[in-house]
C-alpha positions as CSV (number, residue, x, y, z in Angstrom):
1,M,27.2,45.7,51.1
2,R,30.7,46.6,49.9
3,T,34.1,46.3,51.4
4,S,35.9,49.6,52.0
5,D,39.7,50.1,51.8
6,D,40.1,49.3,55.5
7,G,38.5,45.9,54.9
8,M,35.3,46.7,56.8
9,K,31.9,45.9,55.4
10,R,29.7,49.0,54.8
11,E,26.2,49.3,53.6
12,C,25.9,50.7,50.1
13,V,23.6,53.7,50.3
14,P,23.1,55.3,46.8
15,E,23.3,59.0,47.0
16,R,22.8,61.6,44.3
17,S,24.7,64.7,43.2
18,W,22.0,67.3,42.8
19,A,24.5,69.8,41.3
20,L,25.4,67.3,38.5
21,I,21.7,66.4,37.9
22,M,20.8,70.1,37.7
23,M,23.7,70.9,35.4
24,Q,22.8,68.1,33.0
25,G,19.1,69.0,33.2
26,F,19.5,72.7,32.5
27,L,21.9,71.9,29.6
28,A,19.2,69.5,28.2
29,I,16.4,72.0,28.5
30,G,18.3,74.7,26.7
31,A,19.6,72.4,23.9
32,I,16.1,70.8,23.4
33,I,14.6,74.3,23.0
34,G,17.4,75.6,20.8
35,G,17.8,72.4,18.7
36,G,14.0,72.2,18.3
37,A,13.8,75.8,17.1
38,L,16.5,75.2,14.5
39,I,14.7,72.0,13.3
40,I,11.4,73.8,13.1
41,D,13.0,76.8,11.2
42,P,16.3,75.7,9.6
43,S,16.8,79.2,8.3
44,G,17.6,80.4,11.8
45,D,15.1,83.2,11.7
46,L,13.1,81.8,14.7
47,V,16.1,82.3,17.0
48,K,17.4,85.3,15.1
49,M,20.6,83.6,13.7
50,P,21.9,85.0,10.5
51,D,22.8,82.8,7.5
52,S,26.3,84.4,7.7
53,L,27.0,82.1,10.7
54,L,27.0,79.1,8.2
55,E,29.4,80.8,5.8
56,H,32.5,78.7,6.8
57,S,30.6,75.6,7.9
58,P,29.7,72.6,5.8
59,F,26.0,73.2,6.3
60,G,23.6,75.1,4.0
61,S,21.0,75.5,6.8
62,F,20.7,75.1,10.6
63,L,18.8,71.8,10.2
64,I,21.8,69.4,10.8
65,P,23.3,71.5,13.6
66,G,19.8,71.6,15.2
67,I,19.4,67.8,15.1
68,I,22.9,67.4,16.6
69,L,22.1,70.0,19.3
70,L,18.8,68.4,20.1
71,L,20.1,64.8,20.3
72,V,23.6,65.1,21.6
73,L,23.3,68.1,24.0
74,G,19.5,67.9,24.6
75,V,18.1,64.4,24.7
76,M,21.3,62.7,26.0
77,P,21.9,65.0,28.9
78,M,18.2,64.6,29.8
79,I,18.7,60.8,29.9
80,I,21.8,61.3,31.9
81,A,20.1,63.6,34.4
82,I,17.2,61.1,34.9
83,S,19.7,58.2,35.2
84,L,21.7,60.1,37.8
85,L,18.5,60.6,39.7
86,R,16.9,57.2,39.4
87,R,20.0,54.9,38.7
88,T,18.3,53.2,35.8
89,H,19.8,50.1,34.1
90,W,20.7,50.7,30.4
91,E,22.6,47.9,28.7
92,I,24.0,50.0,25.9
93,G,25.1,52.6,28.4
94,E,26.9,50.0,30.4
95,K,28.6,48.5,27.4
96,L,29.9,52.0,26.4
97,N,31.0,52.8,29.9
98,L,34.8,53.2,29.9
99,Y,34.9,53.1,33.7
100,S,33.5,49.7,34.8
101,N,33.9,50.7,38.5
102,Q,31.5,53.6,38.0
103,Y,27.8,53.8,37.2
104,W,27.2,54.4,33.4
105,G,25.4,57.6,34.0
106,W,28.4,59.1,35.8
107,T,30.6,58.1,32.8
108,F,28.2,59.6,30.3
109,S,28.2,62.8,32.3
110,L,31.9,63.0,31.5
111,Y,31.1,62.3,27.8
112,T,28.5,65.1,27.8
113,G,31.1,67.6,29.2
114,F,33.5,66.7,26.4
115,A,30.7,66.9,23.8
116,L,29.7,70.4,25.0
117,I,33.3,71.6,24.9
118,I,33.9,70.1,21.5
119,W,30.6,71.6,20.2
120,I,31.6,75.1,21.3
121,M,35.1,74.8,19.9
122,I,33.8,73.6,16.5
123,Q,31.1,76.4,16.5
124,V,33.7,79.1,17.3
125,Y,36.0,77.7,14.5
126,W,33.2,77.7,11.9
127,I,31.7,81.1,12.7
128,Q,35.2,82.6,13.4
129,H,33.9,84.6,16.3
130,V,33.7,84.2,20.1
131,S,30.8,85.6,22.0
132,V,29.8,85.6,25.7
133,I,27.4,82.7,25.2
134,H,30.3,80.6,23.8
135,L,32.3,81.3,27.0
136,V,29.4,80.5,29.2
137,Y,28.7,77.1,27.5
138,F,32.4,76.3,27.3
139,A,32.6,77.0,31.1
140,W,29.4,74.9,31.6
141,G,31.2,71.9,29.9
142,V,34.3,72.4,32.0
143,G,32.0,72.7,35.0
144,I,30.3,69.4,34.2
145,Q,33.7,67.8,34.0
146,I,34.9,69.2,37.3
147,V,31.7,68.3,39.2
148,T,31.7,64.8,37.7
149,L,35.3,64.2,38.8
150,L,34.9,65.5,42.3
151,P,35.8,62.6,44.7
152,D,32.5,62.8,46.5
153,V,30.5,62.6,43.3
154,Q,32.6,59.7,42.1
155,R,31.9,57.9,45.4
156,R,28.2,58.5,45.0
157,Y,28.1,56.9,41.6
158,Q,30.3,53.8,42.1
159,A,29.1,50.9,40.1
160,D,28.5,48.6,43.1
161,C,25.9,51.1,44.5
162,S,24.1,51.6,41.2
163,S,21.5,48.9,41.6
164,A,20.6,49.8,45.1
C-alpha cells in the first residue's frame, strides 16, 4: 500500500510500459547484432563498413567501438528491458539510481537514452558525415527519453511499487 497525494491509501499495483520495454529491447537486439559483427570482424567488412570511417577516430579498427556498442547499447538495454518487465532487484543498479523515488530500471532507461544520443553525436563527429541511420537512432534515443519521462510511465515505475 502507498499513500496518494490526497492522503488515501491505495494498493500498489505494478504496471509495465510495453512501449518502453520494446524500445529498449529492439535497441538491444540491433546493438548486440551490430556490436557482435564488429567484434567478430574488426575490419568492418562483415557489415560493409569502410576503413575510411575510422580516419578521424582514435581507433585503428572497429573492435573497441564494437565492444562499446555491444555492452553499452546492447547488453545494458537488454538488462533494462528485462528489469522493466520483471522488476528485478539489482543492488548496483539501485546504488547508481539518481532518482531514489523511481525504480532503478526506469532511471537506467534515461541513462540509455543519453548514451544512445551521445554515441550518435560522437559517431557523427568522428566520421564527419550524417546519414539517415544516424537520424533514426538519434530520434530513437530522444524517443526513449520522452517515453521514460511520460507521467504515466513514471507512475508505473515508482520505487514503492518495484518489489510488488
